Kinemage of the C-alpha trace (Angstrom):
@kinemage 1
@onewidth
@group {chain A} dominant
@subgroup {mainchain}
@vectorlist {calphas} color= white
{ca met a 1} P 43.004 110.248 78.742
{ca ser a 2} L 46.279 108.856 80.037
{ca lys a 3} L 48.293 110.816 82.452
{ca lys a 4} L 51.507 111.954 81.075
{ca thr a 5} L 54.566 110.598 83.133
{ca leu a 6} L 56.606 113.181 84.640
{ca lys a 7} L 60.258 113.200 83.887
{ca tyr a 8} L 63.148 114.384 86.179
{ca gln a 9} L 64.196 117.251 83.839
{ca glu a 10} L 60.647 118.516 83.603
{ca ala a 11} L 60.275 118.429 87.335
{ca met a 12} L 63.302 120.335 87.797
{ca leu a 13} L 62.387 122.852 85.268
{ca glu a 14} L 58.920 123.295 86.735
{ca leu a 15} L 60.519 123.488 90.356
{ca gln a 16} L 62.980 126.241 89.134
{ca asn a 17} L 59.914 128.217 87.671
{ca ile a 18} L 58.316 128.216 90.993
{ca leu a 19} L 61.419 129.351 92.796
{ca asp a 20} L 62.046 132.079 90.322
{ca gly a 21} L 58.466 133.121 90.792
{ca leu a 22} L 58.715 133.212 94.619
{ca glu a 23} L 62.093 134.971 94.498
{ca ser a 24} L 60.750 137.727 92.011
{ca glu a 25} L 57.643 138.174 94.301
{ca gln a 26} L 55.530 137.803 91.123
{ca ile a 27} L 53.264 135.200 92.515
{ca asp a 28} L 49.938 136.346 93.846
{ca val a 29} L 49.734 135.764 97.601
{ca asp a 30} L 46.745 133.600 97.079
{ca glu a 31} L 48.764 131.197 95.095
{ca val a 32} L 51.782 130.925 97.344
{ca ser a 33} L 50.725 128.135 99.449
{ca leu a 34} L 49.749 126.151 96.286
{ca lys a 35} L 53.203 126.773 94.661
{ca val a 36} L 54.835 125.825 97.761
{ca ala a 37} L 52.821 122.506 97.991
{ca arg a 38} L 53.564 121.688 94.358
{ca ala a 39} L 57.392 122.469 94.928
{ca val a 40} L 57.371 119.872 97.907
{ca glu a 41} L 55.556 117.284 95.513
{ca leu a 42} L 58.294 117.937 93.002
{ca ile a 43} L 61.172 117.715 95.258
{ca ser a 44} L 59.947 114.441 96.655
{ca phe a 45} L 59.546 113.110 93.237
{ca cys a 46} L 63.099 114.166 92.335
{ca arg a 47} L 64.584 112.706 95.497
{ca glu a 48} L 62.771 109.403 94.710
{ca lys a 49} L 63.900 109.484 91.163
{ca ile a 50} L 67.641 109.985 92.259
{ca glu a 51} L 67.263 107.283 94.839
{ca lys a 52} L 65.947 104.819 92.537
{ca thr a 53} L 68.425 105.700 89.801
{ca glu a 54} L 71.329 105.444 92.432
{ca leu a 55} L 70.136 101.876 93.321
{ca glu a 56} L 69.865 100.721 89.763
{ca val a 57} L 73.514 102.205 88.987
{ca arg a 58} L 74.667 100.257 91.858
{ca lys a 59} L 73.272 97.081 90.842
{ca ile a 60} L 74.523 97.269 87.416
{ca val a 61} L 78.164 98.095 88.766
{ca lys a 62} L 77.932 95.100 91.060
{ca glu a 63} L 76.842 92.721 88.177
{ca phe a 64} L 79.736 94.262 86.050
{ca asp a 65} L 82.223 93.727 88.886
{ca arg a 66} L 80.857 90.132 89.412
{ca asp a 67} L 81.171 89.351 85.596
{ca ser a 68} L 84.575 90.960 85.478
{ca glu a 69} L 85.846 88.685 88.304
{ca lys a 70} L 84.474 85.582 86.469
{ca asn a 71} L 86.287 86.366 83.184
{ca ser a 72} L 89.615 87.433 84.901
{ca gly a 73} L 89.744 84.305 87.195
């Protein structure tokens, strides 16, 4: 069975659900550490995704600028 690739929006939704549960105090005390650990994983995933996307966008913009300079010169 293949593992589903987590998407940014799904990670954010899961993180929000964890936070909502913690804020509403509806989470069983025995689950708090598990939920917090999962939240840390999700935050790390989202940060990495944002950083990777930022690098990709910068690369695209740089290539666009380079192409624009070639065409205008």
